[in-house]
N, CA, C and O atoms as a MOPAC input file, in Angstrom:
PM7 MOZYME 1SCF
protein

 N    -76.66200 1    -0.26300 1   -45.65100 1
 C    -75.24500 1    -1.14100 1   -45.44600 1
 C    -74.78700 1    -1.77300 1   -44.91200 1
 O    -74.29200 1    -1.31400 1   -43.88300 1
 N    -74.60800 1    -3.23000 1   -45.17900 1
 C    -74.04900 1    -4.37700 1   -44.00900 1
 C    -72.58400 1    -3.86300 1   -43.43900 1
 O    -71.79400 1    -3.21700 1   -44.12800 1
 N    -72.33000 1    -4.29500 1   -41.92800 1
 C    -70.96200 1    -3.26700 1   -41.40900 1
 C    -70.39700 1    -5.01800 1   -41.97500 1
 O    -70.93200 1    -6.11300 1   -42.14700 1
 N    -68.77900 1    -4.31000 1   -42.12400 1
 C    -67.88900 1    -5.33000 1   -42.59100 1
 C    -67.05200 1    -6.05500 1   -40.99700 1
 O    -66.45200 1    -5.32400 1   -40.20800 1
 N    -67.22500 1    -7.93000 1   -40.75500 1
 C    -66.55000 1    -8.36500 1   -39.81400 1
 C    -65.13800 1    -8.65800 1   -40.18700 1
 O    -64.88700 1    -9.50100 1   -41.04900 1
 N    -64.10300 1    -7.91600 1   -39.49800 1
 C    -63.10200 1    -8.19300 1   -39.28300 1
 C    -62.74600 1    -9.31500 1   -39.37400 1
 O    -63.59300 1    -9.94700 1   -38.74200 1
 N    -61.78200 1   -10.22400 1   -39.88800 1
 C    -61.40400 1   -11.36700 1   -39.51400 1
 C    -61.05500 1   -11.82100 1   -38.21000 1
 O    -61.07200 1   -10.98100 1   -37.31000 1
 N    -60.72800 1   -13.04300 1   -37.93400 1
 C    -60.98400 1   -13.37000 1   -36.49000 1
 C    -59.36100 1   -13.43900 1   -36.03700 1
 O    -58.76000 1   -14.19500 1   -36.80100 1
 N    -58.73100 1   -13.01800 1   -35.29100 1
 C    -57.95900 1   -13.19100 1   -34.60800 1
 C    -57.56200 1   -14.46700 1   -34.01500 1
 O    -58.31400 1   -14.94600 1   -33.16600 1
 N    -56.36000 1   -15.16700 1   -34.37500 1
 C    -56.58000 1   -16.30600 1   -33.72000 1
 C    -55.92500 1   -16.11200 1   -32.19900 1
 O    -55.05900 1   -15.26000 1   -31.99700 1
 N    -56.41800 1   -16.97500 1   -31.17000 1
 C    -56.95200 1   -16.85600 1   -29.87900 1
 C    -54.77700 1   -17.82100 1   -29.52900 1
 O    -54.51300 1   -18.79100 1   -30.23900 1
 N    -54.02800 1   -17.48700 1   -28.82000 1
 C    -52.83600 1   -17.95400 1   -28.75900 1
 C    -52.92700 1   -19.15500 1   -27.72700 1
 O    -53.15600 1   -18.91700 1   -26.54100 1
 N    -52.69600 1   -20.78500 1   -28.31300 1
 C    -52.29500 1   -21.40200 1   -27.67100 1
 C    -54.08200 1   -22.38900 1   -28.29200 1
 O    -54.75000 1   -23.22000 1   -27.67600 1
 N    -54.21300 1   -22.01500 1   -29.15500 1
 C    -55.40800 1   -22.17600 1   -30.10700 1
 C    -55.02000 1   -23.00400 1   -31.27100 1
 O    -53.80000 1   -22.84800 1   -31.30500 1
 N    -55.33400 1   -23.77800 1   -32.22600 1
 C    -55.39600 1   -24.09900 1   -33.71500 1
 C    -55.14700 1   -23.19500 1   -34.54200 1
 O    -56.29600 1   -22.82800 1   -34.78700 1
 N    -54.35100 1   -22.42400 1   -35.29200 1
 C    -54.52000 1   -21.93000 1   -36.60900 1
 C    -53.97900 1   -22.34400 1   -37.39100 1
 O    -52.78900 1   -22.64400 1   -37.28600 1
 N    -54.95900 1   -22.56500 1   -38.87800 1
 C    -54.23500 1   -23.49600 1   -39.79400 1
 C    -53.39900 1   -24.39800 1   -39.50400 1
 O    -52.23200 1   -24.39600 1   -39.89300 1
 N    -53.99800 1   -25.38800 1   -38.68200 1
 C    -53.51400 1   -26.64700 1   -38.05600 1
 C    -52.31700 1   -26.93300 1   -37.59000 1
 O    -51.74400 1   -28.02200 1   -37.63200 1
 N    -51.67700 1   -25.20700 1   -36.81500 1
 C    -50.56800 1   -24.96700 1   -36.10000 1
 C    -51.17300 1   -24.55600 1   -34.78000 1
 O    -52.04400 1   -23.68600 1   -34.80200 1
 N    -50.70200 1   -25.23700 1   -33.32400 1
 C    -51.04800 1   -24.32700 1   -32.57700 1
 C    -49.59200 1   -23.71900 1   -32.20700 1
 O    -48.40400 1   -23.97200 1   -32.40900 1
 N    -50.45400 1   -22.70500 1   -31.50100 1
 C    -49.52500 1   -21.55900 1   -30.78400 1
 C    -49.39500 1   -21.39600 1   -29.37500 1
 O    -50.04300 1   -20.48100 1   -28.86800 1
 N    -48.49800 1   -22.29100 1   -28.46200 1
 C    -48.47600 1   -22.10600 1   -27.06800 1
 C    -47.90700 1   -20.70800 1   -26.50800 1
 O    -47.04800 1   -19.95800 1   -26.97200 1
 N    -48.49800 1   -20.64700 1   -25.63300 1
 C    -48.21600 1   -19.21800 1   -24.56600 1
 C    -46.96200 1   -19.20500 1   -23.91700 1
 O    -46.55900 1   -20.22200 1   -23.35300 1
 N    -46.31200 1   -18.17900 1   -23.93500 1
 C    -45.16000 1   -18.69900 1   -22.85400 1
 C    -45.34600 1   -17.74800 1   -21.98300 1
 O    -44.58500 1   -17.95900 1   -21.03900 1
 N    -45.86400 1   -16.96300 1   -21.84500 1
 C    -46.10400 1   -16.00600 1   -20.97100 1
 C    -46.97500 1   -14.42900 1   -21.60000 1
 O    -47.02400 1   -14.38100 1   -22.82900 1
 N    -47.49500 1   -13.45300 1   -20.99500 1
 C    -47.88900 1   -12.28700 1   -21.20900 1
 C    -47.39100 1   -11.45100 1   -19.75700 1
 O    -47.34500 1   -11.73100 1   -18.56000 1
 N    -47.01500 1   -10.11700 1   -20.72100 1
 C    -47.41400 1    -8.95700 1   -19.28400 1
 C    -47.10300 1    -7.78700 1   -20.12800 1
 O    -46.29500 1    -7.72100 1   -21.05500 1
 N    -48.10900 1    -6.60500 1   -19.51300 1
 C    -47.89000 1    -5.13000 1   -19.66400 1
 C    -48.32300 1    -5.39600 1   -20.88300 1
 O    -47.64100 1    -4.79300 1   -21.71100 1
 N    -49.41800 1    -6.23400 1   -21.49900 1
 C    -49.95900 1    -6.06500 1   -22.72900 1
 C    -48.95600 1    -6.86600 1   -24.00300 1
 O    -49.36800 1    -6.72600 1   -25.15400 1
 N    -47.80200 1    -7.60000 1   -23.81600 1
 C    -46.47100 1    -7.90900 1   -24.85600 1
 C    -47.15200 1    -9.40700 1   -24.38100 1
 O    -47.28300 1    -9.57600 1   -23.16900 1
 N    -47.49300 1   -10.26200 1   -25.10700 1
 C    -47.43200 1   -11.61500 1   -24.97200 1
 C    -46.89000 1   -12.43700 1   -26.20400 1
 O    -47.27200 1   -12.31400 1   -27.36800 1
 N    -45.48300 1   -13.69300 1   -25.50800 1
 C    -44.68300 1   -13.98600 1   -25.75500 1
 C    -45.37400 1   -15.60400 1   -26.54900 1
 O    -46.31400 1   -16.20700 1   -26.03200 1
 N    -44.72000 1   -16.04900 1   -27.77700 1
 C    -45.62700 1   -17.36600 1   -27.92500 1
 C    -44.40900 1   -18.21400 1   -28.83600 1
 O    -43.42200 1   -17.62000 1   -29.27200 1
 N    -44.62800 1   -19.60600 1   -29.03400 1
 C    -44.08000 1   -20.26700 1   -30.82100 1
 C    -45.14300 1   -20.62900 1   -31.27300 1
 O    -46.27400 1   -20.53400 1   -30.79600 1
 N    -44.71100 1   -21.15300 1   -32.42800 1
 C    -45.71800 1   -21.98600 1   -33.06000 1
 C    -45.47100 1   -23.30900 1   -33.10800 1
 O    -44.26900 1   -23.50900 1   -32.92900 1
 N    -46.05400 1   -24.24500 1   -33.26200 1
 C    -46.08900 1   -25.62600 1   -32.94000 1
 C    -45.36800 1   -26.27400 1   -34.02600 1
 O    -45.23600 1   -27.49700 1   -34.08200 1
 N    -44.83600 1   -25.35200 1   -35.00800 1
 C    -44.11400 1   -25.98800 1   -36.28800 1
 C    -42.77000 1   -25.01700 1   -36.13300 1
 O    -42.12200 1   -24.83500 1   -37.16400 1
 N    -42.48700 1   -24.62500 1   -35.37500 1
 C    -41.41800 1   -23.45600 1   -35.17300 1
 C    -39.61700 1   -24.26000 1   -35.34200 1
 O    -39.46600 1   -25.47600 1   -35.22900 1
 N    -38.80400 1   -23.59200 1   -35.53400 1
 C    -37.59800 1   -24.61100 1   -35.60300 1
 C    -36.34900 1   -23.59600 1   -35.30800 1
 O    -36.45200 1   -22.37000 1   -35.34500 1
 N    -35.03800 1   -24.38300 1   -34.98100 1
 C    -34.36800 1   -23.89000 1   -34.75800 1
 C    -33.39800 1   -22.45700 1   -35.18400 1
 O    -33.63000 1   -22.50900 1   -36.39100 1
 N    -32.84100 1   -21.71000 1   -35.09200 1
 C    -32.56300 1   -21.25200 1   -33.70300 1
 C    -33.36700 1   -21.19100 1   -32.58100 1
 O    -34.38800 1   -20.84700 1   -33.17700 1
 N    -33.76700 1   -21.26500 1   -31.22500 1
 C    -34.62900 1   -21.26000 1   -30.70800 1
 C    -35.25900 1   -19.87300 1   -30.39300 1
 O    -34.52500 1   -19.16000 1   -29.71000 1
 N    -36.01000 1   -19.53600 1   -30.61000 1
 C    -36.46800 1   -18.19700 1   -30.50700 1
 C    -37.83700 1   -18.07400 1   -30.18700 1
 O    -38.51900 1   -19.07900 1   -29.98000 1
 N    -38.60700 1   -16.17700 1   -30.08700 1
 C    -39.65600 1   -16.56900 1   -29.53400 1
 C    -40.52300 1   -15.24100 1   -30.26300 1
 O    -40.12600 1   -14.09100 1   -30.44700 1
 N    -41.54300 1   -15.71900 1   -30.52200 1
 C    -42.47900 1   -14.38200 1   -30.95900 1
 C    -43.17600 1   -13.72700 1   -29.98600 1
 O    -43.56100 1   -14.12300 1   -28.88500 1
 N    -43.27500 1   -12.79100 1   -30.47200 1
 C    -44.03200 1   -11.54500 1   -29.33000 1
 C    -45.18300 1   -10.54700 1   -29.92700 1
 O    -44.76200 1    -9.68800 1   -30.70200 1
 N    -46.22500 1   -10.55700 1   -29.72600 1
 C    -46.95500 1    -9.65300 1   -29.88100 1
 C    -47.71400 1    -8.01800 1   -29.01000 1
 O    -48.18800 1    -8.13300 1   -27.87900 1
 N    -47.71300 1    -7.24000 1   -29.41500 1
 C    -48.09300 1    -6.45600 1   -28.63600 1
 C    -48.63500 1    -4.87600 1   -29.50900 1
 O    -47.94500 1    -4.19900 1   -30.27200 1
 N    -50.10300 1    -4.61700 1   -29.06900 1
 C    -51.25300 1    -4.02800 1   -30.05600 1
 C    -51.49200 1    -4.84400 1   -31.30300 1
 O    -52.06100 1    -5.93400 1   -31.36800 1
 N    -50.82800 1    -3.95600 1   -32.53400 1
 C    -51.14900 1    -4.59600 1   -33.81100 1
 C    -49.49200 1    -5.24900 1   -34.78500 1
 O    -49.31100 1    -5.47600 1   -35.98200 1
 N    -48.60800 1    -5.35700 1   -33.62800 1
 C    -47.09500 1    -5.65200 1   -34.17300 1
 C    -46.56700 1    -6.89300 1   -33.39200 1
 O    -46.82800 1    -7.29700 1   -32.25800 1
 N    -45.81100 1    -7.32500 1   -34.28000 1
 C    -45.32100 1    -8.75300 1   -33.92800 1
 C    -43.98600 1    -8.19300 1   -34.43800 1
 O    -43.74400 1    -7.34300 1   -35.29500 1
 N    -43.21200 1    -8.91400 1   -33.66300 1
 C    -41.56100 1    -9.14800 1   -33.62800 1
 C    -41.72500 1   -10.54700 1   -33.34800 1
 O    -42.72700 1   -11.13700 1   -32.94400 1
 N    -39.94200 1   -11.22700 1   -33.78300 1
 C    -39.21500 1   -12.64200 1   -33.32800 1
 C    -37.81200 1   -12.05500 1   -32.95800 1
 O    -37.09200 1   -11.23900 1   -33.53300 1
 N    -37.69700 1   -12.66600 1   -31.94900 1
 C    -35.77200 1   -12.62500 1   -31.16500 1
 C    -35.58800 1   -14.35300 1   -31.34100 1
 O    -36.31800 1   -15.32600 1   -31.15300 1
 N    -34.83800 1   -14.23600 1   -31.59200 1
 C    -33.61900 1   -15.41500 1   -31.41000 1
 C    -32.95500 1   -15.04200 1   -30.17600 1
 O    -32.50100 1   -13.95200 1   -29.83000 1
 N    -32.99300 1   -16.32600 1   -29.49200 1
 C    -32.67700 1   -16.03800 1   -28.03600 1
 C    -31.82300 1   -17.83000 1   -27.54600 1
 O    -32.22800 1   -18.29600 1   -26.48000 1
 N    -30.80700 1   -18.62700 1   -28.28000 1
 C    -30.73100 1   -19.34200 1   -28.52500 1
 C    -28.77200 1   -19.19600 1   -27.53400 1
 O    -28.37700 1   -19.70800 1   -26.48600 1
 N    -28.24300 1   -18.49600 1   -28.29900 1
 C    -26.73600 1   -17.92600 1   -27.71100 1
 C    -27.11600 1   -16.58800 1   -26.72100 1
 O    -26.79600 1   -16.30300 1   -25.56700 1
 N    -28.02600 1   -15.85300 1   -27.83300 1
 C    -27.89500 1   -14.26100 1   -27.36100 1
 C    -29.57600 1   -13.71200 1   -27.61500 1
 O    -30.42100 1   -14.43600 1   -28.14000 1
 N    -29.80100 1   -12.55400 1   -27.22000 1
 C    -30.90800 1   -12.22700 1   -27.26500 1
 C    -30.78200 1   -11.12100 1   -28.54300 1
 O    -30.30100 1    -9.99900 1   -28.38500 1
 N    -31.40400 1   -11.73600 1   -30.11600 1
 C    -31.40000 1   -11.46700 1   -31.12900 1
 C    -32.52800 1   -10.62700 1   -31.81300 1
 O    -33.27300 1   -11.57900 1   -32.04900 1
 N    -33.08900 1    -9.72700 1   -32.22100 1
 C    -34.32000 1    -9.24100 1   -32.93600 1
 C    -33.75700 1    -9.99300 1   -34.34400 1
 O    -32.64300 1   -10.01100 1   -34.86500 1
 N    -35.02200 1   -10.59200 1   -34.70500 1
 C    -34.38600 1   -11.49900 1   -35.62600 1
 C    -35.54100 1   -10.70900 1   -37.10400 1
 O    -35.41900 1   -10.86800 1   -38.31900 1
 N    -36.16800 1   -10.20900 1   -36.63300 1
 C    -37.28000 1    -9.40400 1   -37.63700 1
 C    -38.91300 1    -8.57100 1   -36.76100 1
 O    -39.54000 1    -9.18300 1   -35.89600 1
 N    -39.16100 1    -7.67500 1   -37.06300 1
 C    -39.98200 1    -6.87100 1   -36.83700 1
 C    -41.12200 1    -5.73600 1   -37.81500 1
 O    -40.79700 1    -4.70200 1   -38.40100 1
 N    -42.30700 1    -6.28300 1   -37.73200 1
 C    -43.53900 1    -5.78500 1   -37.86200 1
 C    -44.78000 1    -4.69400 1   -37.10100 1
 O    -45.78600 1    -5.14400 1   -36.55200 1
 N    -44.53200 1    -3.53300 1   -37.18200 1
 C    -45.64800 1    -2.31700 1   -36.71200 1
 C    -45.48000 1    -2.41200 1   -34.71500 1
 O    -46.35700 1    -2.38600 1   -33.85200 1
 N    -43.90200 1    -2.52900 1   -34.59900 1
 C    -43.72600 1    -2.36800 1   -33.72300 1
 C    -42.69700 1    -1.02900 1   -33.11000 1
 O    -41.80300 1    -1.15000 1   -33.94700 1
 N    -42.42300 1    -0.33600 1   -32.58700 1
 C    -41.77700 1     1.17800 1   -32.30700 1
 C    -40.71900 1     0.61800 1   -32.12700 1
 O    -40.77900 1    -0.60000 1   -32.29800 1
 N    -39.41500 1     1.15600 1   -31.74700 1
 C    -38.45600 1     0.79200 1   -30.86100 1
 C    -38.30300 1     0.85800 1   -29.37300 1
 O    -37.63000 1     0.06600 1   -28.71400 1
 N    -38.99400 1     1.88600 1   -28.89300 1
 C    -38.99300 1     1.49300 1   -27.61600 1
 C    -40.15300 1     0.40200 1   -27.47700 1
 O    -40.17100 1    -0.17600 1   -26.39100 1
 N    -40.88400 1     0.12500 1   -28.17900 1
 C    -41.90800 1    -1.03100 1   -27.65200 1
 C    -40.72700 1    -2.49600 1   -28.04600 1
 O    -40.64600 1    -3.45700 1   -27.28000 1
 N    -40.06600 1    -2.41400 1   -29.10000 1
 C    -39.17600 1    -3.71900 1   -29.25000 1
 C    -38.32200 1    -3.69600 1   -28.20200 1
 O    -38.13000 1    -4.75900 1   -27.61200 1
 N    -37.51300 1    -2.26500 1   -27.67700 1
 C    -36.97800 1    -2.55300 1   -26.33600 1
 C    -37.26500 1    -3.04700 1   -25.25500 1
 O    -36.52500 1    -3.85100 1   -24.68700 1
 N    -38.88000 1    -2.47500 1   -24.58700 1
 C    -39.38200 1    -3.17700 1   -23.69600 1
 C    -39.67100 1    -4.80000 1   -23.88600 1
 O    -39.59000 1    -5.52800 1   -22.89700 1
 N    -39.94200 1    -5.23400 1   -24.92500 1
 C    -39.90300 1    -6.65900 1   -25.61800 1
 C    -39.05600 1    -7.63200 1   -25.41700 1
 O    -39.23500 1    -8.84200 1   -25.27900 1
 N    -37.65700 1    -6.67200 1   -25.41000 1
 C    -36.13100 1    -7.59900 1   -25.53500 1
 C    -35.96500 1    -7.52600 1   -24.07900 1
 O    -35.01700 1    -8.21300 1   -23.69800 1
 N    -36.45000 1    -7.04800 1   -23.36000 1
 C    -36.29600 1    -6.41400 1   -21.66500 1
 C    -37.40200 1    -7.33000 1   -21.08900 1
 O    -36.72800 1    -8.10300 1   -20.40900 1
 N    -38.50400 1    -7.65700 1   -20.96800 1
 C    -38.87400 1    -8.97800 1   -20.91300 1
 C    -38.64400 1   -10.20700 1   -20.95000 1
 O    -38.80000 1   -11.09100 1   -20.10900 1
 N    -37.95000 1   -10.21400 1   -22.82500 1
 C    -37.45500 1   -11.24500 1   -22.96500 1
 C    -36.05000 1   -11.68300 1   -21.98900 1
 O    -35.67100 1   -12.85000 1   -21.89300 1
 N    -35.52800 1   -10.78600 1   -21.45800 1
 C    -34.28300 1   -11.03000 1   -20.52300 1
 C    -34.63800 1   -11.28400 1   -19.31500 1
 O    -33.97500 1   -12.04900 1   -18.61500 1
 N    -35.71500 1   -10.69500 1   -18.89400 1
 C    -36.09200 1   -11.18700 1   -17.30000 1
 C    -36.65600 1   -12.71200 1   -17.46700 1
 O    -36.75000 1   -13.68500 1   -16.71800 1
 N    -36.86300 1   -12.53000 1   -18.33300 1
 C    -37.74600 1   -14.06400 1   -18.82800 1
 C    -36.84300 1   -15.35000 1   -19.49100 1
 O    -37.49800 1   -16.39200 1   -19.53800 1
 N    -35.65000 1   -15.43800 1   -19.93700 1
 C    -34.81600 1   -15.63000 1   -20.48600 1
 C    -35.10400 1   -17.49100 1   -20.23000 1
 O    -35.57000 1   -18.33300 1   -20.99800 1
 N    -34.68300 1   -17.57700 1   -19.07800 1
 C    -34.62000 1   -19.44300 1   -18.55200 1
 C    -35.95000 1   -20.05200 1   -18.92200 1
 O    -36.15500 1   -21.18100 1   -19.36900 1
 N    -36.89500 1   -19.00600 1   -18.62900 1
 C    -38.66100 1   -19.86400 1   -18.98900 1
 C    -38.52500 1   -19.89400 1   -20.01900 1
 O    -38.69200 1   -21.04800 1   -20.41400 1
 N    -38.20100 1   -18.97700 1   -21.08700 1
 C    -38.77300 1   -19.47500 1   -22.31100 1
 C    -37.99400 1   -19.99600 1   -22.83800 1
 O    -38.41900 1   -20.41600 1   -23.91400 1
 N    -36.42900 1   -20.35600 1   -22.56600 1
 C    -35.94500 1   -21.69900 1   -23.10400 1
 C    -36.19900 1   -23.11100 1   -22.52200 1
 O    -35.74800 1   -24.10200 1   -23.09700 1
 N    -36.67500 1   -23.17300 1   -21.77000 1
 C    -36.92700 1   -24.00900 1   -20.70200 1
 C    -38.58500 1   -23.87300 1   -21.37900 1
 O    -38.90100 1   -25.05700 1   -21.49200 1
 N    -39.15000 1   -23.47600 1   -21.61400 1
 C    -40.56800 1   -23.87700 1   -22.35500 1
 C    -40.44900 1   -23.94600 1   -23.70300 1
 O    -41.40400 1   -24.46000 1   -24.28600 1
 N    -39.38100 1   -23.50300 1   -24.47000 1
 C    -39.23700 1   -24.38700 1   -25.73100 1
 C    -38.74200 1   -25.77500 1   -26.06400 1
 O    -39.29800 1   -26.46700 1   -26.91700 1
 N    -37.36800 1   -26.28600 1   -25.16700 1
 C    -37.13600 1   -27.40800 1   -24.84000 1
 C    -38.50300 1   -28.51100 1   -24.54600 1
 O    -38.66600 1   -29.64300 1   -25.00200 1
 N    -39.12400 1   -27.95200 1   -23.89300 1
 C    -40.57800 1   -28.66800 1   -23.00300 1
 C    -41.03900 1   -28.93000 1   -24.49500 1
 O    -41.01400 1   -30.08200 1   -24.92700 1
 N    -41.44100 1   -27.92100 1   -25.25300 1
 C    -42.48800 1   -27.97300 1   -25.83600 1
 C    -42.06700 1   -28.94100 1   -27.68000 1
 O    -42.90300 1   -29.60900 1   -28.28800 1
 N    -40.96500 1   -28.76200 1   -28.03500 1
 C    -40.50000 1   -29.27000 1   -28.90600 1
 C    -39.42600 1   -30.52800 1   -28.91800 1
 O    -39.04400 1   -31.21100 1   -29.86900 1
 N    -39.03500 1   -30.59400 1   -27.34100 1
 C    -38.18200 1   -32.21400 1   -26.93800 1
 C    -36.69100 1   -32.06600 1   -27.00700 1
 O    -36.05800 1   -33.01000 1   -26.53400 1
 N    -35.96200 1   -30.99600 1   -27.53800 1
 C    -34.56700 1   -30.92300 1   -28.23900 1
 C    -34.23800 1   -29.77500 1   -27.32900 1
 O    -33.14100 1   -29.22000 1   -27.40800 1

């Protein structure tokens, strides 16, 4: 029996279906990034383990959606966003020019 190869996981900062995924920063296994075709409001994607979440960071930090992350992991992600909020907003404006 031939082993099944799992689908490739996109590397952040590379093209995925014609879209790049600029990495903002990584800390404690949490990876924060944008999709190049993202839209307002200003928000950030975060991956940890097999899960992913999206936080809006335009006016305040607010969880928009989450899949596969536990409450304590979401809390840690929010803490890291709070510590790096200026960097996230700066990178958004730098990348999207708005």
